C-alpha distance (Angstrom), angle and dihedral (degrees) to the residues before:
residue distance angle dihedral
X1 . . .
X2 3.86 . .
X3 3.84 90.5 .
X4 3.85 89.7 51.5
X5 3.83 91.7 51.9
X6 3.84 92.9 47.7
X7 3.82 91.5 48.4
X8 3.82 90.8 50.4
X9 3.81 91.7 50.8
X10 3.83 91.4 50.2
X11 3.80 92.2 48.9
X12 3.82 91.7 49.4
X13 3.83 91.5 49.2
X14 3.81 91.2 49.0
X15 3.78 91.7 48.7
X16 3.80 93.2 50.0
X17 3.83 91.0 50.3
X18 3.80 93.2 45.9
X19 3.80 117.8 112.9
X20 3.80 129.3 -129.8
X21 3.81 108.0 -109.7
X22 3.81 140.8 167.7
X23 3.82 105.2 -100.8
X24 3.84 125.6 -146.2
X25 3.82 128.7 -169.9
X26 3.84 96.3 -138.5
X27 3.84 135.4 41.0
X28 3.82 122.2 -170.2
X29 3.83 112.3 -146.6
X30 3.81 91.2 -164.5
X31 3.84 97.6 55.8
X32 3.82 101.5 19.9
X33 3.83 89.4 -128.4
X34 3.80 128.6 141.0
X35 3.83 119.0 -140.6
X36 3.81 140.6 175.7
X37 3.82 96.9 46.6
X38 3.80 111.7 -134.8
X39 3.79 108.3 178.5
X40 3.81 145.3 -37.8
X41 3.81 125.7 -124.9
X42 3.83 95.0 33.9
X43 3.81 124.6 149.0
X44 3.82 108.4 -103.8
X45 3.81 90.1 -133.6
X46 3.82 90.5 54.9
X47 3.80 92.8 46.8
X48 3.82 90.8 50.0
X49 3.80 94.3 52.5
X50 3.82 80.2 99.4
X51 3.86 111.3 53.0
X52 3.82 90.6 -157.3
X53 3.85 90.3 65.6
X54 3.83 127.3 89.5
X55 3.81 136.4 -155.5
X56 3.81 140.4 -161.6
X57 3.83 109.7 -110.4
X58 3.83 129.4 -150.0
X59 3.83 91.0 -86.0
X60 3.83 89.5 58.7
X61 3.82 93.3 -111.3
X62 3.80 126.5 127.7
X63 3.83 114.1 -111.9
X64 3.82 131.5 -173.3
X65 3.81 124.0 -118.3
X66 3.83 89.3 -146.3
X67 3.78 130.0 84.9
X68 3.81 118.2 -71.5
X69 3.83 114.7 -77.0
X70 3.81 133.7 168.7
X71 3.80 118.7 -115.5
X72 3.79 117.6 -127.7
X73 3.83 115.2 -83.4
X74 3.81 112.4 -88.7
X75 3.78 120.1 -116.8
X76 3.81 114.9 -80.6
X77 3.81 113.3 -90.9
X78 3.79 121.8 -121.7
X79 3.79 116.6 -81.5
X80 3.83 111.5 -87.3
X81 3.84 91.2 -123.4
X82 3.82 130.8 35.6
X83 3.80 95.6 -136.1
X84 3.81 137.5 27.0
X85 3.83 119.0 10.8
X86 3.84 125.1 -23.5
X87 3.81 136.1 138.1
X88 3.82 138.4 -103.3
X89 3.79 129.1 -154.3
X90 3.81 141.4 -153.8
X91 3.82 132.7 -171.7
X92 3.79 141.8 -160.9
X93 3.84 133.0 -162.0
X94 3.83 132.8 -138.9
X95 3.83 112.0 -130.1
X96 3.79 128.4 -177.8
X97 3.79 139.7 39.6
X98 3.81 115.6 -41.4
X99 3.81 129.3 8.9
X100 3.83 129.0 -49.6
X101 3.81 122.5 -122.8
X102 3.80 110.4 -97.3
X103 3.81 127.3 16.8
X104 3.82 103.4 -125.4
X105 3.83 108.2 121.1
X106 3.84 98.4 155.9
X107 3.82 131.4 44.9
X108 3.83 124.7 -170.3
X109 3.83 124.3 -166.4
X110 3.83 132.4 178.8
X111 3.85 117.8 -106.4
X112 3.81 140.3 -179.2
X113 3.84 118.3 -156.8
X114 3.83 94.6 178.0
X115 3.81 128.5 10.3
X116 3.84 88.4 -143.1
X117 3.83 137.9 28.6
X118 3.87 121.3 -114.6
X119 3.86 118.3 -99.8
X120 3.83 119.6 -161.6
X121 3.82 121.0 -122.3
X122 3.83 132.0 -141.4
X123 3.82 132.6 -112.0
X124 3.81 124.9 -108.3
X125 3.84 120.8 -132.1
X126 3.85 116.7 -73.2
X127 3.84 115.7 -94.1
X128 3.86 119.2 -123.0
X129 3.84 116.2 -82.0
X130 3.84 113.3 -89.3
X131 3.89 120.3 -128.1
X132 3.85 119.3 -84.9
X133 3.81 111.5 -75.8
X134 3.90 94.9 -128.6
X135 3.83 138.5 41.9
X136 3.82 96.2 -144.1
X137 3.79 135.5 37.7
X138 3.85 115.4 -7.2
X139 3.81 132.8 -24.4
X140 3.80 139.3 148.6
X141 3.78 139.4 -93.0
X142 3.80 120.8 -143.0
X143 3.81 136.8 -157.5
X144 3.81 128.7 179.0
X145 3.81 143.8 -161.5
X146 3.83 133.8 -168.3
X147 3.83 133.6 -131.1
X148 3.81 94.5 -120.0
X149 3.80 110.2 105.5
X150 3.01 87.2 105.9
X151 3.84 107.9 -9.9
X152 3.84 116.6 -126.0
X153 3.83 120.6 -97.5
X154 3.83 129.5 -135.5
X155 3.83 97.0 0.6
X156 3.82 97.0 -40.5
X157 3.82 123.9 143.9
X158 3.81 142.4 -161.9
X159 3.81 121.3 -95.0
X160 3.81 114.7 -122.7
X161 3.82 137.5 26.3
X162 3.79 127.0 -43.5
X163 3.85 93.4 -154.4
X164 3.84 134.2 49.4
X165 3.83 127.0 -170.5
X166 3.83 136.1 -173.8
X167 3.81 132.7 -176.2
X168 3.80 121.9 -97.6
X169 3.87 129.3 -170.3
X170 3.83 125.4 -153.9
X171 3.83 97.4 -163.3
X172 3.84 87.4 -128.1
X173 3.85 122.8 116.0
X174 3.85 119.3 -143.0
X175 3.84 119.2 -149.7
X176 3.82 113.0 -125.6
X177 3.84 125.4 -154.8
X178 3.80 117.9 -151.6
X179 3.80 121.3 -106.0
X180 3.80 131.3 -173.7
X181 3.77 120.6 -106.5
X182 3.79 118.2 -132.0
X183 3.78 116.4 -72.4
X184 3.78 112.4 -90.2
X185 3.79 122.2 -124.8
X186 3.79 118.3 -75.0
X187 3.78 113.4 -94.9
X188 3.77 119.8 -121.5
X189 3.80 115.1 -83.9
X190 3.79 113.6 -94.3
X191 3.83 87.9 -111.7
X192 3.81 132.5 24.1
X193 3.83 92.9 -134.7
X194 3.79 139.5 19.8
X195 3.77 126.5 -121.2
X196 3.78 110.1 -110.6
X197 3.86 109.0 -113.3
X198 3.87 95.5 13.1
X199 3.85 119.8 128.6
X200 3.81 93.9 -154.5
X201 3.81 112.3 85.7
X202 3.81 128.1 -164.8
X203 3.85 116.0 -104.8
X204 3.82 137.3 -145.0
X205 3.83 133.0 -156.6
X206 3.78 140.9 -152.2
X207 3.81 130.3 -174.8
X208 3.78 143.3 -163.9
X209 3.81 131.9 -159.0
X210 3.80 131.1 -137.0
X211 3.79 91.4 -122.5
X212 3.79 108.5 106.3
X213 3.01 79.2 106.8
X214 3.84 115.1 -19.7
X215 3.83 114.8 -133.4
X216 3.81 114.9 -92.2
X217 3.82 120.4 -117.7
X218 3.82 101.2 -151.8
X219 2.94 106.4 59.5
X220 3.84 88.7 17.5
X221 3.83 118.7 -121.7
X222 3.82 128.4 -156.5
X223 3.85 122.2 -93.0
X224 3.82 121.0 -118.6
X225 3.85 114.1 -87.8
X226 3.85 122.5 -121.4
X227 3.83 134.1 16.6
X228 3.80 124.1 -41.6
X229 3.84 96.8 -145.7
X230 3.86 131.4 59.6
X231 3.83 124.6 -166.6
X232 3.85 126.9 -167.0
X233 3.81 136.1 169.5
X234 3.84 123.4 -107.4
X235 3.85 104.3 -130.2
X236 3.82 92.2 155.1
X237 3.82 93.8 70.4
X238 3.81 117.0 116.1
X239 3.77 124.8 -121.3
X240 3.78 113.7 -89.4
X241 3.82 108.7 -75.7
X242 3.80 134.7 -109.8
X243 3.82 112.6 -149.9
X244 3.81 119.5 -131.8
X245 3.82 127.9 -122.6
X246 3.83 132.4 -158.7
X247 3.80 126.1 -103.7
X248 3.83 123.8 -145.0
X249 3.83 124.7 -61.3
X250 3.85 116.9 -101.0
X251 3.81 128.5 -169.2
X252 3.82 116.9 -122.1
X253 3.82 122.4 -167.9
X254 3.80 133.7 -29.6
X255 3.81 132.3 -81.3
X256 3.83 113.2 -31.2
X257 3.82 94.1 -131.0
X258 3.81 138.7 41.9
X259 3.82 94.8 -144.9
X260 3.81 135.9 35.3
X261 3.81 120.8 -1.6
X262 3.80 122.5 -25.0
X263 3.78 142.6 158.4
X264 3.81 134.6 -95.2
X265 3.80 112.7 -150.4
X266 3.83 132.7 -139.7
X267 3.82 123.9 -172.4
X268 3.81 138.6 -165.3
X269 3.81 134.3 -174.4
X270 3.79 131.3 -129.6
X271 3.83 93.8 -127.4
X272 3.79 107.3 110.4
X273 3.06 79.9 106.9
X274 3.82 112.7 -17.7
X275 3.84 115.9 -133.5
X276 3.79 114.1 -92.0
X277 3.83 134.4 -164.8
X278 3.82 93.0 6.6
X279 3.78 94.9 -46.0
X280 3.79 119.7 163.9
X281 3.80 114.5 -77.4
X282 3.78 118.3 -125.9
X283 3.79 114.4 -74.8
X284 3.80 117.7 -124.3
X285 3.79 135.0 29.3
X286 3.79 126.2 -42.1
X287 3.80 90.5 -148.5
X288 3.80 134.3 44.6
X289 3.79 130.9 -176.1
X290 3.78 136.9 -144.9
X291 3.81 122.7 -159.6
X292 3.82 115.2 -109.6
X293 3.85 125.6 -170.2
X294 3.83 120.2 -149.9
X295 3.84 91.5 -173.2
X296 3.82 86.2 -141.6
X297 3.82 122.8 120.8
X298 3.82 114.3 -127.5
X299 3.84 118.4 -119.4
X300 3.82 117.1 -92.4
X301 3.81 113.0 -149.9
X302 3.78 120.2 -137.5
X303 3.83 121.2 -106.0
X304 3.79 127.3 -153.9
X305 3.79 117.8 -113.3
X306 3.80 118.3 -135.9
X307 3.82 115.6 -77.8
X308 3.81 114.1 -95.2
X309 3.81 116.9 -118.7
X310 3.81 115.4 -82.2
X311 3.81 112.3 -90.1
X312 3.82 119.3 -117.1
X313 3.79 113.5 -71.6
X314 3.85 104.3 -109.2
X315 3.80 144.1 151.2
X316 3.80 123.3 -145.9
X317 3.78 112.4 -104.8
X318 3.83 95.5 -1.6
X319 3.81 136.5 87.5
X320 3.79 107.6 -133.3
X321 3.82 103.0 170.0
X322 3.84 111.1 136.8
X323 3.83 91.5 -5.0
X324 3.80 136.5 114.0
X325 3.80 89.6 -112.2
X326 3.83 113.8 114.1
X327 3.81 120.6 -138.2
X328 3.78 135.8 -178.6
X329 3.80 134.9 -110.2
X330 3.78 134.1 -178.5
X331 3.79 142.6 -161.3
X332 3.81 131.8 -165.1
X333 3.80 142.2 -159.4
X334 3.81 134.9 -167.9
X335 3.79 134.0 -132.6
X336 3.82 104.0 -122.5
X337 3.79 136.8 -171.9
X338 3.82 100.1 20.5
X339 3.80 111.4 152.4
X340 3.80 141.2 153.8
X341 3.83 94.6 25.9
X342 3.80 94.5 -54.0
X343 3.80 120.3 163.9
X344 3.81 121.5 -77.8
X345 3.80 118.4 -118.2
X346 3.83 116.4 -89.8
X347 3.80 117.8 -126.9
X348 3.81 140.2 36.0
X349 3.80 126.6 -37.7
X350 3.82 93.1 -156.1
X351 3.83 132.8 40.4
X352 3.83 124.5 -166.8
X353 3.79 129.0 -170.0
X354 3.80 138.2 176.6
X355 3.80 116.0 -113.8
X356 3.83 148.5 173.1
X357 3.82 114.6 -130.1
X358 3.85 106.9 -132.1
X359 3.82 97.6 156.1
X360 3.84 109.4 149.2
X361 3.81 90.7 -9.6
X362 3.80 123.0 146.9
X363 3.79 103.7 -121.9
X364 3.78 130.8 167.6
X365 3.83 118.2 -46.3
X366 3.85 112.4 -77.0
X367 3.82 131.5 -144.0
X368 3.81 133.7 -130.4
X369 3.83 116.1 -103.3
X370 3.81 123.4 -139.1
X371 3.81 117.5 -90.8
X372 3.81 111.7 -78.0
X373 3.86 118.6 -120.9
X374 3.79 114.5 -85.6
X375 3.83 110.0 -85.1
X376 3.82 129.1 -134.7
X377 3.82 119.9 -61.6
X378 3.83 113.9 -100.1
X379 2.94 121.2 -127.4
X380 3.84 90.8 26.3
X381 3.83 93.6 -136.8
X382 3.81 138.6 32.4
X383 3.80 134.7 51.3
X384 3.84 94.6 -74.1
X385 3.82 95.4 63.3
X386 3.82 112.7 133.0
X387 3.80 134.1 -167.1
X388 3.82 124.9 -150.3
X389 3.81 136.4 -158.7
X390 3.81 128.1 -175.0
X391 3.80 138.9 -149.5
X392 3.82 112.5 -156.1
X393 3.79 134.3 -166.0
X394 3.82 106.1 -115.2
X395 3.79 114.5 -139.9
X396 3.80 118.9 -126.0
X397 3.81 105.7 -146.3
X398 3.82 121.5 -151.4
X399 3.82 115.9 -90.0
X400 3.81 96.5 -158.1
X401 3.85 96.2 66.4
X402 3.84 114.1 105.9
X403 3.84 107.9 -110.5
X404 3.84 95.9 -163.6
X405 3.82 117.6 57.3
X406 3.80 139.4 162.7
X407 3.81 132.5 81.3
X408 3.81 92.2 -57.6
X409 3.81 95.4 33.7
X410 3.84 90.0 -122.1
X411 3.81 102.2 110.1
X412 3.84 113.1 101.5
X413 3.80 116.8 -131.5
X414 3.83 130.3 -155.1
X415 3.79 135.7 -160.3
X416 3.84 114.4 -107.8
X417 3.77 130.8 -164.4
X418 3.79 132.7 31.5
X419 3.83 113.0 -79.0
X420 3.79 121.4 -150.0
X421 3.86 109.4 -79.7
X422 3.81 107.5 -118.8
X423 3.82 108.6 -175.5
X424 3.81 97.6 121.4
X425 3.77 131.7 84.1
X426 3.79 114.6 -57.4
X427 3.81 114.4 -25.3
X428 3.83 93.6 -27.1
X429 3.82 114.3 143.3
X430 3.84 110.6 -125.0
X431 3.81 134.2 -160.1
X432 3.80 132.2 -139.0
X433 3.81 115.8 -93.3
X434 3.85 119.6 -127.7
X435 3.82 124.0 -164.0
X436 3.83 122.4 -165.9
X437 3.83 131.6 -166.3
X438 3.81 135.8 170.6
X439 3.84 117.7 -98.2
X440 3.83 110.8 -125.0
X441 3.82 130.1 -132.5
X442 3.83 94.0 7.6
X443 3.89 114.9 171.4
X444 3.81 117.8 -114.2
X445 3.82 119.5 -99.9
X446 3.84 121.0 -101.3
X447 3.82 117.8 -89.9
X448 3.82 91.1 -107.0
X449 3.82 90.4 55.9
X450 3.80 94.3 -120.8
X451 3.76 121.1 138.9
């Protein structure tokens, strides 16, 4: 009874402190946008009875009713320079109530668009002028040059034109016969509808001009043959329309949801009268909705936490370090966040596996790996950003250890622990090698110092 009273007091205090917000039925974690508007002036606590809903906060931004989650990383930006080395960046945003795991909102990585920068070339000498393009009336002469003195480097070009033209006249006149242009578009019909039962139909016209080309006058060319205008009837027109009008509103069904906020629908029909002969349909919506509140919180399904680290590889009553004796190790996870009769998490809470304990053991001599790719720039903005790559000593695991154990010899076994790295001379223990370098052309940080 005391727990019930305390819970009621907490709920009342939360409700009184809740803000009035604009409530939406969907929130997109990828874009941070609210959609499917439900209602304005709704208590935030009522809106967030359903964790899938979203609302517009005091800052005018859409926020999720669910627990805090990171959006997906944005696409990588363009490289900060078009040639040689620069950097590119991508971002992500935390949406929801609470704080997201991790604090990295911005990542910066080195990039090279072109291994070299373009260099412009030079023009060759102009070629001789070509003959006039026609044998009568006027035409053009053309000369050309090429971008080859010297040729451009790395995608460069030459500034200016590669071709020059000038007009030429033959002092000869060509006779031109007239030819029709293409037919123009049909005009609108003389009426938008036909009278039902009338024998006289509306008509439409189209025309063409003797201008493609027009006939010459000296020497004289021939005119275009046939008429320049065509007239036809419009039998396809509909009968003159009757516009529609709405009937009365009628309720249909109850609240659209069984938890949180939903909608109750009303409908009407365009039948008072119905449109006829292509008349205008009724203006407006055939349905309208009213907000309904179930005052019931929607179920929240459980979500698995991350797996814990594997426990030490051990065997009860025996020391198995650096020996061919297999042990066991386990890891666990928890089903978090389940409330209001949501679904339990699917899968196992505990995982076990067979293992050999090789932590700090001297195994066979290892070998150096290739350099890793350059990592992200840290910090992700500013002139002091650095990138790092690593060369590690790869462990050579024993080949004479049984890799299937258990009563039936069908249980796979893995090596656990970090053996001593032996890539140096003799039995000398070696360390990984790190190499650092400055990132180039990194944008400055924001004024507030945030990444």
